[in-house]
C-alpha positions, 0 to 999 in steps of 0.5 A: 500499500502506498502512503497517503501524501500530506497534500491529499489530507490538506485538500480533503480538509479544505473540501470538508470546511467548504461544505460545512460553512453554509451550514454553520452560517444558516443554522443559528438563524433558523429558529429565529424566523418563528414568531406570531407574525410569520411563523412559517417564514425563514430569514432566508426568505424574508427581509421583514423588519421586526415589529416592536411590541404593540402598546395596546390590544384592540378589542375586536368582535369576531362576527363568525365566532360571536366573541371578542378577541383582544388583538395587539394593535400592530397585528390587528393592522396587518390583518386589516391591510391584508383584508382591505387592500390586495397584497399585489398593490405597490409597497407604497400603497400598502403603507398608505393603507396601513397608516389609514387603518391605524389612524381609524382604530386609534380614533375608535379607541379614543372615542370609546364608542361601540357603534355597530358592536353588540351591546355590552360585548366590550368591543370597540370595532367589529371584523366587518365592513361596519368598521374595518374588515380584519382577518387573522392569520389562519383565515389569510392562510386559507385565502392565500394558499401557497402565496401566504408567506410572501403576501404576509411578508410584504404587508408586514413590511408595509405595517412596520415602515409605518409603525406607530404613525397616524394621520392627524388634523389639528393634532387629533386623529382624523377619520381615515375613510377609504374606498375602492375606486373613484369616478375620477374624483373623491367626494366631500364628506357632507355629500355623503354623510351629514358633517362637513369634514375639512380634510375630506374634500373632493380631490381629483383622482383621474388615474382611477379610470384604469382600475378594473372596478371603474366601470360597472353595469347592472340590469334589473326589470322595470317591476323590480326597479319600481318595487325597490324604489316605491315609484311608477316608471313612465315606459313612454320614455327611454330614460328614468327620472331627471337628475336635479343636482350633482355632488362636488365629486360629480355624483348624483346628489339628487334625482326625481322619479315620477315626482319622487326625490331621492339622493344619489346615495339612496338610489345606490343603496336601494338598488345596490349599485357600485357607485352613486355616479350612475346613468340609466336607460330603459331597454325593453322591460328592463332598466340598464344602469351604468356606474363609474367608480366603486364605493362611497367615494370619501377619503382615500381611493385604494386603486388611486393610491396604487396608481400613484405608487406606480408613478413613483409617489411615496405613501406620504404623498399619497395620503396628503393628497387624499386627506388634504391639510393632514399631517403624519404624527405619532399614535403614542400620546392618544394610545397613552390616554386610552390605556390610562382609562382601562 
């Protein structure tokens, strides 16, 4: 047997070290990837910033389980953003949505009112469109399937980038209302609700026309139309009623049908239309209703926010466009007041 040369020992040792180094580098970090906000994610797959501990819990009435869950604030914001805005949207748009969601819940906590929640439940909001839609991780896993990890990463990044921040007007949290798609303009608050709110004024959002939800058409029978509105349609004409007035956001403010007057909002809600920017026409025994936009139109247009982000606008520029005259501040003093009451 020939003796093994020292050079072979050296080469073999180097080869073993080369194979071992990646394992040594990765192994110490594998367990760090587990946590409440991303238990299936690994550091190797995620650059998501670590969220600091939430200063308060949000008492949310879970409508399906019919019970109240106390959810850490930032975890709640993640669940709202994931439920209210497509994860495919631009990161800056998701940041704007996170800011709006955190502002909304901060104001609700400050108000301490349980409007829309079961009496005596102790909850501040529900998980429905009555307030903000919220889904937990198990619900999101079912919804997203194999895309769960990537989408949760992206939304968590947006929430972390805005953590602790809210929108204020005159040093107070605002009513950060939002909706899907405008008709080219957002709406004055008093055109939909009763109160005129200075930072919820009509602004242009012309890029919304690119939204897949911009146009919609609904066809209903004349009989159904009459029953739902309590009117009699004059079928000798090819149109229905007369539009008397438009809102600042170019939606129908008032319309008269057979001597009966309605607001655009009433028509939208009674006929379940996507928008109060509508036109209609009689076709045979049916009425064809066409709408532009999707939602009440007050506050931030979500698709508008995404188109602004695609154009290179930051989340700060997005929110100050839709919420005129507002500033980005910290939630801490308001949350401290809330915890002091508990």
